[in-house]
C-alpha positions in Angstrom: 18.4 -41.0 -18.6 16.6 -37.6 -18.9 17.2 -34.8 -16.6 13.7 -35.2 -15.0 14.6 -38.8 -14.2 17.7 -37.7 -12.5 15.8 -35.2 -10.5 12.8 -37.4 -9.5 14.6 -38.9 -6.5 15.2 -35.6 -4.8 12.1 -33.7 -6.0 10.5 -33.5 -2.5 13.5 -31.9 -1.0 14.1 -29.6 -3.8 10.4 -28.4 -3.8 10.6 -27.8 0.0 13.8 -26.0 -0.2 12.5 -23.9 -3.2 9.4 -23.0 -1.4 11.2 -22.0 1.9 13.6 -19.7 0.0 10.9 -18.2 -2.3 8.5 -17.7 0.7 11.2 -16.3 2.9 12.1 -13.7 0.5 8.6 -12.1 1.0 9.0 -11.8 4.8 10.6 -8.3 4.9 7.3 -6.9 3.5 5.9 -7.9 7.0 8.7 -6.7 9.2 7.2 -3.3 9.9 3.8 -1.7 10.1 4.3 -0.4 6.6 6.3 -1.9 3.8 9.3 0.4 2.8 8.4 0.7 -1.0 8.3 4.2 -2.1 5.3 4.1 -4.4 3.4 1.4 -2.6 1.3 4.0 -0.4 -0.1 5.5 -3.6 -1.3 2.0 -4.9 -2.8 1.5 -1.5 -4.7 4.8 -1.6 -5.8 4.1 -5.2 -7.4 0.9 -4.1 -9.1 2.5 -1.3 -10.6 5.4 -3.5 -11.5 3.1 -6.3 -13.5 0.8 -3.9 -15.4 3.8 -2.5 -16.0 5.3 -6.0 -17.2 1.8 -7.5 -19.2 0.7 -4.5 -20.3 3.9 -2.8 -20.9 7.6 -3.4 -18.7 9.3 -0.6 -16.0 10.5 -3.2 -18.0 11.2 -6.2 -17.9 15.0 -5.8 -14.0 14.9 -5.6 -13.1 12.0 -8.2 -14.1 10.6 -11.4 -13.2 6.9 -12.6 -11.0 6.9 -15.7 -10.4 3.2 -16.2 -10.2 3.5 -20.0 -7.4 6.0 -19.7 -4.9 3.9 -17.8 -3.1 0.7 -18.8 -2.3 -0.2 -15.1 -5.5 -2.0 -14.2 -4.5 -5.4 -13.2 -3.2 -4.4 -9.8 -6.4 -2.5 -9.0 -8.5 -5.4 -10.5 -7.1 -7.7 -7.9 -6.7 -5.1 -5.1 -10.1 -3.9 -4.9 -11.8 -7.3 -4.2 -8.9 -8.4 -1.9 -9.4 -5.2 0.1 -12.9 -6.2 1.2 -11.2 -9.0 3.1 -7.8 -7.6 4.0 -8.2 -3.8 3.8 -6.3 -1.8 1.1 -3.0 -2.1 2.6 -3.2 -5.7 3.4 -4.3 -6.5 -0.1 -1.4 -4.6 -1.7 1.2 -6.1 0.7 -0.1 -9.5 -0.3 0.1 -8.6 -4.1 3.7 -7.4 -3.5 4.4 -10.7 -1.7 2.8 -12.8 -4.4 4.9 -11.1 -7.2 8.1 -12.0 -5.4 7.2 -15.5 -4.9 5.7 -15.9 -8.3 8.8 -14.9 -10.2 11.0 -17.8 -9.5 8.2 -20.4 -9.9 7.1 -18.8 -13.2 10.8 -19.0 -14.4 10.9 -22.7 -13.5 7.7 -23.2 -15.4 9.2 -21.4 -18.5 12.4 -23.5 -18.3 10.6 -26.8 -17.8 8.3 -26.1 -20.8 11.3 -25.1 -22.9 13.4 -28.1 -22.1 15.7 -26.5 -19.7 17.0 -27.2 -16.2 14.5 -25.6 -13.8 17.0 -25.5 -11.1 18.4 -22.4 -13.0 15.3 -20.6 -11.6 17.4 -20.2 -8.3 19.3 -17.5 -10.0 16.4 -15.1 -9.7 16.3 -15.3 -6.0 19.1 -12.7 -5.3 17.6 -10.2 -7.7 14.0 -10.1 -6.3 14.5 -7.2 -3.9 15.7 -4.9 -6.7 15.6 -1.1 -7.2 12.3 -1.4 -9.1 10.6 -3.3 -6.2 12.0 -0.8 -3.6 10.6 2.0 -5.8 7.2 0.2 -5.3 6.7 -0.4 -9.1 4.4 -3.2 -8.4 2.8 -3.3 -11.9 6.2 -4.1 -13.5 6.9 -7.0 -11.0 3.5 -8.5 -11.3 3.7 -8.5 -15.1 7.0 -10.6 -15.1 5.6 -13.9 -13.9 2.6 -13.6 -16.1 4.8 -13.1 -19.2 6.9 -16.1 -18.2 3.9 -18.4 -17.8 2.6 -17.3 -21.2 6.0 -17.8 -22.9 6.1 -21.3 -21.2 2.7 -22.2 -22.5 3.6 -21.0 -26.0 6.8 -23.0 -26.1 5.1 -26.1 -27.1 4.6 -25.9 -31.0 2.4 -29.0 -31.0 -0.3 -27.4 -28.7 -0.2 -23.7 -29.5 -3.2 -23.7 -31.8 -5.4 -25.8 -29.5 -8.5 -23.8 -28.4 -7.9 -24.2 -24.7 -4.3 -23.2 -25.0 -5.1 -20.2 -27.2 -7.8 -19.1 -24.5 -5.3 -19.5 -21.7 -2.7 -17.5 -23.6 -5.3 -14.9 -24.5 -6.1 -14.3 -20.8 -2.4 -14.2 -19.8 -1.4 -11.8 -22.6 -4.4 -9.5 -21.6 -3.5 -9.6 -18.0 0.1 -8.9 -18.9 -0.8 -5.9 -21.0 -2.9 -4.5 -18.0 0.0 -5.1 -15.7 2.8 -3.1 -17.6 4.0 -2.6 -21.0 7.6 -4.0 -20.5 6.5 -7.5 -19.4 4.0 -7.4 -22.4 6.8 -6.5 -24.7 8.9 -9.4 -23.1 5.8 -11.8 -23.9 5.9 -10.4 -27.6 9.6 -11.0 -27.9 9.2 -14.6 -26.5 6.4 -15.4 -29.1 8.4 -13.9 -32.0 11.6 -15.8 -31.0 9.9 -19.2 -30.7 7.9 -19.1 -34.0 9.3 -21.4 -36.7 11.7 -19.4 -39.0 10.5 -19.0 -42.6 11.9 -21.7 -44.9 12.9 -19.3 -47.6 10.7 -20.8 -50.3 8.6 -18.3 -51.8 5.7 -20.8 -52.7 5.5 -21.8 -49.0 5.4 -18.3 -47.6 1.6 -18.0 -47.8 1.1 -21.3 -45.8 3.7 -20.4 -43.4 2.1 -16.8 -42.7 -1.3 -18.4 -42.2 0.4 -20.9 -39.7 2.0 -18.0 -37.7 -1.4 -16.2 -37.6 -3.1 -19.2 -36.2 -0.5 -19.5 -33.4 -0.7 -15.9 -32.3 -4.4 -15.2 -32.7 -4.5 -15.2 -28.8 -2.7 -11.7 -29.0 -5.8 -10.1 -30.6 -7.8 -9.2 -27.3 -4.6 -7.6 -25.8 -3.7 -5.7 -29.1 -7.2 -4.2 -29.1 -6.9 -3.2 -25.6 -3.6 -1.6 -26.5 -5.4 0.2 -29.3 -7.9 1.5 -26.9 -5.4 2.6 -24.5 -3.4 4.6 -27.1 -6.7 6.4 -28.2 -7.9 7.1 -24.8 -4.8 7.7 -22.8 -3.5 11.3 -22.4 -0.1 9.9 -22.5 -0.2 9.8 -26.3 -0.6 13.7 -26.5 2.2 16.0 -27.3 1.9 17.3 -23.8 1.1 15.5 -20.5 -0.4 16.7 -17.4 1.8 16.1 -14.4 0.4 17.8 -11.3 -1.9 19.8 -13.4 0.9 21.6 -15.4 1.5 20.8 -19.1 5.0 20.1 -20.0 6.4 19.3 -23.4 7.2 15.6 -23.5 10.7 14.9 -24.7 13.2 11.9 -24.2 16.1 12.3 -21.8 19.1 10.1 -22.5 21.6 8.7 -20.2 25.1 9.4 -20.7 27.4 6.5 -22.1 29.7 6.4 -19.0 26.8 6.2 -16.8 25.4 3.1 -18.5 28.4 1.0 -17.3 28.8 2.9 -14.0 25.2 2.4 -13.0 24.6 -1.2 -14.2 25.1 -2.8 -10.7 22.5 -0.3 -9.2 19.9 -1.3 -11.7 20.1 -5.0 -10.2 20.5 -4.2 -6.5 21.0 -1.1 -4.5 20.8 -1.4 -0.5 22.7 0.9 1.8 25.9 -0.7 2.8 27.8 -3.6 0.9 25.7 -6.4 1.5 24.0 -5.9 -2.1 27.5 -5.9 -3.6 28.4 -9.2 -1.9 25.1 -10.6 -2.9 25.7 -9.5 -6.6 29.2 -10.9 -6.4 27.7 -14.2 -5.5 25.1 -14.2 -8.3 27.8 -13.3 -10.8 29.8 -16.3 -9.7 26.7 -18.4 -9.8 26.1 -17.4 -13.4 29.7 -18.5 -14.2 29.2 -21.8 -12.4 26.1 -22.5 -14.3 28.0 -21.9 -17.6 30.8 -24.1 -16.5 28.5 -26.8 -15.4 26.4 -26.8 -18.6 29.8 -26.9 -20.7 30.9 -29.9 -18.6 27.6 -31.9 -18.7 26.6 -31.6 -22.4 27.4 -34.8 -24.3 30.7 -35.3 -22.5 31.7 -38.2 -24.7 31.6 -36.3 -28.0 32.8 -33.2 -26.3 36.0 -34.8 -25.3 37.4 -34.5 -28.8 35.8 -31.1 -29.5 38.2 -28.1 -29.8 35.5 -25.8 -28.5 34.5 -27.6 -25.3 36.5 -25.2 -23.2 35.3 -22.1 -25.1 32.8 -20.8 -22.2 35.6 -21.3 -19.7 38.3 -19.7 -21.8 36.1 -16.7 -22.5 35.2 -16.2 -18.8 39.0 -16.4 -17.9 40.1 -13.9 -20.7 37.5 -11.3 -19.6 38.2 -11.8 -15.9 42.0 -11.4 -16.5 41.6 -8.4 -18.6 39.4 -6.7 -16.1 41.8 -7.8 -13.0 44.7 -6.0 -14.9 42.7 -3.0 -16.0 39.9 -2.4 -13.5 41.4 1.0 -12.4 42.0 2.2 -16.0 38.5 1.6 -17.3 37.7 5.3 -17.2 36.5 5.3 -20.7 33.7 3.0 -19.6 32.9 4.3 -16.1 33.5 7.9 -16.8 36.5 10.2 -15.8 34.8 11.3 -12.4 34.2 7.7 -11.2 36.3 6.9 -8.3 38.2 3.6 -8.2 36.1 0.7 -6.7 35.9 1.2 -3.1 35.4 -2.4 -1.9 36.6 -5.8 -3.0 33.0 -6.8 -3.6 32.5 -4.1 -6.2 35.8 -5.1 -7.9 34.7 -8.7 -7.7 31.1 -8.1 -9.1 32.4 -6.1 -12.1 34.9 -8.6 -12.8 32.3 -11.5 -12.5 29.8 -9.7 -14.7 32.6 -9.2 -17.5 33.6 -12.8 -17.1 30.0 -13.8 -17.5 29.8 -11.9 -20.7 32.9 -13.7 -21.9 31.4 -17.1 -20.7 28.2 -16.5 -22.8 30.3 -15.4 -25.9 32.3 -18.5 -25.5 29.0 -20.7 -25.1 27.8 -19.0 -28.4 30.8 -20.2 -30.2 30.5 -23.5 -28.7 27.0 -23.8 -29.9 27.7 -22.7 -33.4 30.3 -25.5 -33.7 27.8 -28.3 -32.6 26.5 -29.6 -36.0 24.3 -32.1 -34.4 21.8 -29.5 -33.1 19.0 -28.7 -35.6 17.7 -25.2 -35.8 14.5 -26.3 -34.0 16.5 -27.5 -31.2 18.3 -24.2 -30.6 17.3 -22.2 -27.5 15.7 -19.4 -29.4 14.4 -17.8 -26.2 18.0 -17.0 -25.5 17.2 -13.8 -27.7 14.8 -12.5 -25.1 17.1 -11.7 -22.3 19.8 -10.6 -24.9 17.3 -8.1 -26.5 16.3 -6.7 -23.1 19.9 -6.1 -22.4 20.3 -4.3 -25.7 17.4 -2.1 -24.8 19.2 -0.7 -21.7 21.7 1.0 -24.2 19.2 2.3 -26.9 16.2 3.5 -24.7 16.0 6.8 -23.1 16.1 7.4 -19.2 12.7 9.2 -19.2 10.1 10.6 -21.6 7.8 13.3 -20.1 6.2 11.9 -17.0 7.4 8.4 -17.8 10.4 7.6 -15.5 12.5 5.5 -15.4 12.7 3.6 -18.6 16.0 2.2 -19.5 17.1 1.1 -16.1 14.2 -1.4 -16.0 15.7 -3.5 -18.9 18.9 -4.8 -17.1 16.8 -6.2 -14.3 14.4 -7.9 -16.7 17.3 -9.4 -18.7 19.1 -10.6 -15.5 15.7 -12.3 -14.3 15.4 -14.0 -17.7 19.1 -15.0 -17.9 18.4 -18.6 -17.2 16.5 -18.8 -20.6 19.8 -18.4 -22.3 20.4 -22.1 -21.5 17.2 -23.8 -21.9 18.5 -27.0 -23.5 21.4 -27.6 -21.2 21.6 -30.0 -18.1 23.9 -28.8 -15.3 24.4 -32.3 -13.7 24.5 -32.9 -10.0 26.8 -30.0 -9.3 23.8 -27.8 -9.8 22.4 -28.8 -6.4 25.4 -27.1 -4.6 24.8 -24.1 -6.8 21.0 -24.0 -5.7 22.0 -24.5 -2.1 24.6 -21.4 -2.2 22.2 -19.2 -3.9 19.4 -20.2 -1.3 21.6 -19.6 1.6 23.0 -16.1 0.3 19.4 -15.0 -0.4 18.2 -16.0 3.0 21.2 -14.3 4.6 20.2 -11.1 2.7 16.7 -11.5 3.9 17.8 -11.7 7.6 19.8 -8.4 7.0 16.9 -6.9 5.3 14.5 -7.6 8.0 16.6 -5.9 10.5 17.0 -3.0 8.4 13.2 -2.7 7.8 12.7 -2.8 11.7 15.4 -0.2 12.2 13.7 2.0 9.6 10.2 1.7 11.4 11.8 2.6 14.8 14.1 5.3 13.7 12.4 7.1 10.7 8.8 5.9 10.2 8.2 6.4 14.2 4.8 7.6 15.3 3.2 8.1 11.9 0.3 5.9 12.7 -0.5 7.7 16.0 -0.3 11.0 14.1 -2.9 9.8 11.3 -5.1 8.4 14.1 -5.9 12.0 15.2 -7.0 13.0 11.6 -10.9 12.3 11.2 -11.8 10.4 8.1 -13.4 12.1 5.2 -11.3 15.3 5.4 -8.4 16.5 3.3 -4.7 16.2 4.4 -1.5 17.6 3.0 2.0 16.2 4.1 5.0 18.6 4.4 8.3 16.7 4.8 11.7 16.7 3.4 12.3 14.0 0.9 15.5 12.6 2.5 16.8 9.2 1.6 16.5 6.5 4.2 19.7 5.4 5.9 18.3 1.8 6.3 16.5 1.1 3.0 16.7 2.4 -0.5 15.2 5.5 -1.9 12.6 7.7 0.0 10.1 5.3 1.5 8.2 8.2 3.2 7.7 10.3 0.3 4.0 9.3 -0.1 3.0 8.8 3.6 0.1 11.1 3.1 -1.5 8.4 1.1 -1.9 6.2 4.2 -4.4 8.8 5.4 -6.5 8.3 2.2 -6.3 4.5 2.8 -7.8 5.1 6.3 -10.8 6.8 4.8 -9.7 10.3 4.0 -11.2 12.0 1.0 -8.0 13.8 -0.3 -4.3 13.2 0.4 -1.5 15.3 -1.1 0.8 14.3 -2.7 -1.3 12.2 -4.9 -1.0 10.6 -8.4 -4.6 11.6 -9.2 -3.4 14.1 -11.7 -1.1 11.8 -13.4 -2.1 10.1 -16.7 -1.7 6.6 -15.5 -4.1 7.0 -12.5 -7.3 5.1 -12.6 -9.3 8.2 -11.4 -8.7 11.9 -11.5 -10.0 15.0 -9.7 -13.1 16.5 -11.0 -13.0 20.2 -11.9 -14.7 22.4 -9.5 -14.5 23.6 -5.9 -13.8 20.0 -4.5 -10.5 19.6 -6.3 -7.3 20.8 -4.6 -5.1 23.5 -5.9 -2.9 22.3 -9.0 0.7 21.6 -8.0 3.8 22.1 -10.1 5.7 19.1 -11.3 7.9 17.6 -8.7 6.2 19.4 -5.9 6.5 16.4 -3.6 10.2 16.9 -3.7 10.1 20.5 -2.4 6.9 20.3 -0.6 5.4 23.6 0.9 2.3 24.6 2.3 2.4 28.0 0.6 2.3 26.4 -2.8 -0.2 23.5 -1.9 -2.8 25.8 -0.1 -2.0 29.6 -0.9 -5.0 30.9 1.0 -5.1 28.2 3.7 -8.7 27.2 2.7 -8.6 23.7 1.4 -6.8 21.3 3.6 -8.3 20.4 6.9 -5.1 18.8 8.3 -1.4 19.3 7.7 1.0 16.5 8.7 4.6 17.7 9.3 7.7 15.7 9.7 9.4 17.1 13.1 12.5 19.2 11.9 11.0 20.2 8.7 10.1 24.1 8.3 7.0 24.3 10.7 4.9 26.7 8.8 1.6 25.8 10.4 2.9 26.7 13.9 3.4 30.3 12.7 -0.4 30.6 12.1 -1.8 29.9 15.5 -5.0 31.6 14.5 -5.5 29.1 11.5 -4.2 25.8 12.9 -4.1 24.1 16.2 -1.7 21.3 17.0 -3.8 18.0 17.1 -0.9 15.7 17.7 2.8 16.3 18.8 5.0 13.2 18.7 8.6 12.3 18.5 8.8 12.2 14.7 5.5 13.7 13.3 3.1 16.8 14.1 -0.4 17.1 13.0 -2.1 20.4 12.7 -5.9 21.1 12.3 -7.3 24.0 10.4 -9.4 26.2 12.8 -10.2 29.3 10.7 -13.5 27.6 9.8 -14.9 25.4 12.5 -14.9 21.8 11.3 -18.3 20.1 12.4 
């Protein structure tokens, strides 16, 4: 009886539960007036500006469209038409929710097409609200499910060269490229690792090469798009313009101790210890999946195999080693790293190392299995393994491109179920799925409460302040970039962009001077004064508008240096709220 036969009797319940958890994980996006994702306001403003530039003329004097100079087109290609129905913010919030829901479903698809147990896709649930998502890196998260679907379609060797399959793969690869380079690279790794290996016969090399080319011809459109982007993008110059100031591009490398110390923060990082407990549960679930797969795979023949316990032995050895020495791992975590503060942090690190041991043992177990042919081996296992390796060998930043290396552990963890695509977990996996779903929904309940608290205590009366700014004008926000007490990062860093989404002409700080922007300022009197790199982290009106002649409105976070109040002849107070102040320039009468 196949795995699918065993699952058929409970498929309806599984589908319903999977949908409830996956959809439930998107609900914190709607728990406040604005989603607490740091860069999301910039994407919202970009959609609003693009729609006005492409279908109107109100901003032609300020901006010019530069679609061929950016690689991040998919979000805007989807967001602009959706904004006609939902508004710019509604469109981007829907895309963010869709990316969360799509990842576990796309992982199920890839597992099913590669012969795996699709219940393993539940391992992605605890990782969906990750640091990359909280930073608002929507392009990256939208690209991941596209790459997974393409990998799943390519996993069937018999149908790869069919015209309809090639067209579908070509569309997916092109969409993945225009989402983000990292998912596009993951798609490339998936293709390379699933191609049939060479036979080693010189005479057959030509035919094999021709066969490979026939299978990957769908990559031609995306590779041409990549070539166009390399030629047109200013990011390939020796210098890049960030905020209008040229800086020499050079890589910044993380320290070796920081790689181990910061690993857990690349997967989940929410104030408090809720994320540590969820990561601990995820690590234990990975161990349980390894144990179940080792138990279920051909139990009759495995009974006499000396390697049947290798995964469990590997996990046990790594866990014991860590339990004995977790306070003396200074060589890994760094001499300045304090001992683990909570049992959940200790448990998470132990579980992670135990999982490494389990996978090492599983590799030995597979290598001893003589009945598996090379074509049966789960070659997709190389994809998460290579992503994990890239965490160690890539820089933390390169010029304006940040972050780089911290994205790879997340991608590796999300793709981890591909490590075991040919293994059945048996009936015990239902308990594993239930536990992962319960833990993830518990995290969602806590996160929804945190988002509501963030709106009440930090976001405050922002919308009331912006309602007093007339559309079509210019606004600059002056606020201290303080980390939130309720959600990760600095979710109010780009609140000025909400004014642009409401119909404002210019809002500072803006990504319009960055190479990845789909539009840029036109040179001339309509462009704002150039800002130094990282101005948004030390915002000041003196630097943004030295002669006080450009911006019509100044949005100030109450408690921050209130420079407009010191110039009553130039600014009048248009709104005074509990959390925000809005000043209107009066030196020149605004009609």
